[in-house]
N, C-alpha and C positions, 0 to 999 in steps of 0.2 A: 675170182674168176677160174673156171676150170677148162682144161682142154677137152674137147669133145671126143677125141680118140682114146686117149690114155687116161683121162680123168685126173690127172695131176694138177695140182694148183699151180697157176701161173705167177710169176713175179710181176710186180707193177712198178712203173716209174713214179717218181715223186708227184706226178700229176694224176696219179691213178689210172694210167693208161697200161693195158696188159702188154707184156713183152711177147709178142707172137705176131700171127697175122690172121685175117679173116679170109675165109674162101667162100665164094658164092656158088650155090648149086643152080641147077637149070630153073628152078622156081623163083630164084632171087633171094633165098634165105641166106644169111650170113652164118658161117661156123667158125668158131675161133679154135685155131691150132697152134700148139706150141712149137718152138723151134726144133726140138728133139725129133717130133713126129715128121716135120717138114724135111729133115735130113734123111729119115728112114724111107718116106714115101715121097720121092723126089718129083712126082708130076701130079697135076691137079686131078687127073682121073684116078689114081691110086688114092689120093686122099679122100676122094668123094666115095669111092668103093668101101673105104675103112670106116666111114661113117654109118 
């Protein structure tokens, strides 16, 4: 799986879950974002603009 902002591959846990978070847009679509992008873009609005 890849981050939708920086396109880097995300690490996964032993249960194949990505280490990151999902952010929903106004249409309800989920976008996967890595922890580095979360630190740089610290609000949901900034993350959605970067997508």
